[in-house]
N, C-alpha and C positions, 0 to 999 in steps of 0.2 A: 279407327285406329286400335289394334290390339296391344294390350299391355301384358307382355311376356314375363310375368313376376313369378317366382319361386314361393311355395308354401313352406313354412319351417318344417314341414314333412318331408320335403324334397331335398334336405339338405342334411349333409352328415355333420352331426354336432359333436362326435366324439372328440372330447379333449380340447374344445374350441371354448373362447371366451364369446359370448353370444351378447349382443346389444339389442334391447327391445325398446322401442320407443312407445311408451304406454301413455294413456290419458288418465292420470291420476288426478285431474282437475276437479276434486270433489268439493261437494258443499260443506261448508265448515260454520259453526257458531261457536263462539268463544274458545276457539282453539280446538273443538271437538268435531269430528266427521259425523254428519248427519245422516249421510247416505252412501253406502260403499259400493254401490252398483257398479261403478266403473272399475274399482279394484277387483271386485269378484269377476268380472269380464275377463280380466288379464290373467288369472290364476291359472286356467287350463294350458295356456301357451307357456307360461313360466315353468309349470310342473312338467310339461311335455319335453321342454329343453333339458331341464335337471334329469328327468328319468331316462333320457336318452344320451347321457354322457356328457353333457356340457361341462367344461371345467368350472365356468362361472357364468351367470346370469346378471349382466349389467342392465338395470332399467333406468331410462331418461324421461323425465316428465318436467312440469312446473306447474306453478299456480300464479306466477305473473313476477314481474319485476317492476313496480311503478319506477317512473323517472330513470330507469336503467340502473337504479340500486337496489341490492337486497332489502328486502322488508322482512322482520320476522314473523308478521302477521300472516305472509304467504307461504311459510315453510312447509316442506314435506315431511317434516319430522312426525306429526300425527299418523301418517300412512305407514310408518314402520311397524308400529304395534298390530295393525289389522294384517299387514303382510307376514309378520312372524306368526300370528295365530292361524292363518289361513294356509300358510306353507309349512308350519310345524318345524321351522328351523330359523337360525339367526339370521338378521337382515341388517347388513351395514349400510349406515346413512352418511353420505359425504355432503357437506353444507354447501358445495360449490359443483359445478360441471366442468370446470377447467382448472388448470393449474398444476403444481408440481405434486401435491398431495393425491390429487385425482389420478394423475399418471402414475405414481408410485403404487397405489391401491390396486389399480386396474392392470398393472404390468403382469403380475404374477400371482393371482389370487389363490387362495386354499381351493382344494377340489370341493364343487358343490357350494361354492359361495354365491350369494345374492347381495348385489350391491345396488343402492339407490342413488342416483345423482339429484 
């Protein structure tokens, strides 16, 4: 069975909010990222979207939610610094992936925004 999926290069991104599911399930020790390989792999796609006119890039990932409750040990907050450095721009970190705050921030983000859920 053929999977007829479009590449990001086959889509008009101009002035669009682009949601990208990324694998930022990076290894950490004492709250520090020990290997950025998974972040590094996503950078070309994120840059492509921004360079091709995406209004905003919204990144979705996770490190886990043990027992269905948030756990600060598994926060993606440390990923933000790596993204900022590699992209050369600000990255907004939202502590959740649902709710009024997420909807408000994602509704009409500033042009060129990068948001990590």
